[in-house]
Each structure stands twice: as C-alpha cells, then as structure tokens.
N, C-alpha and C positions, 0 to 999 in steps of 0.2 A: 747527344749532339757531337758530331765529329769536327774537330778543329782543323782548319787548313791554314798553314803558316807559309805556304808557297809565295815567294816574291815579297814577303813582309820584311821590313827593316826595323831593327831595334838598336837602342843605345842604352848604356848604363846611366842611371840617375844617381847612383851612389856606389862607393866601393871602399874597401878597407885601405888603410895606409900603405900596405904592401901589395895592393892589387895592381895589375898591369893594364887594365882597361880604364877608360875615362869616358866622359860624355862626348869626347871626340872620336871614340871607337864606334864604328858602325858595324852591326852584325846582320848581314843580309841572309835570310833563310831560304833554302830551296827544299821542297818536300816531294818525296816520291813514296806514295803509300803512307806508311807510318814512319818512314825514315826521314830525318831532317839533317841537312848538311849545308856547309857554306864556308867561304873564305872571308876573313875580316881583317880590317886594318884601321889605323887612325890613332892619334895621340902617341903614346909611347910604343904602340904595337906596330911593327913593320909588316908582319903577316902572320895570321893565325888561321886555324881550321877548326870548325866545330862539327860534331857528329852526335846525333841523339835519336830517340824514338818517341813518338807521340803516344801517350797512354790513352786508354779508352775515355778517361775523364778530361782529356785535353791537355794535361800536364806534359811537360817534356822531360824525359830522363836523359840527361847529357852524359856522354862517355868521357 
C-alpha cells in the first residue's frame, strides 16, 4: 500500500525538553512522488522546512 501524505497536516504530541517544536507547531506536508516537503511554523518556531522521502512501507525518512 502506498501512503499519500499530500496536503496532510501534523502536529507534535510530545517533545524533549530541548525540542523546538510543540503542539502549536503545524507541519503541512506536500508530496510529489516519493518526496515530501513543506514549510512549518508555530510555537517557538518562526519558520522551518522539512524534506523527506516516503519508503515503500509508508515510513518517512526525513533529511
């Protein structure tokens, strides 16, 4: 089964004490083929960028 994360939004439910994201940080994913990318913001994060690849089993390998 191939996973499609396009236009999905995620938020952290837990983080380490030194983590920069919180439940206020929204991670909108865009997907092109197996590549996932997006800009995120919220909480202590003013602006971030994510990049990853969807593996055959649906897991995401983030860079």
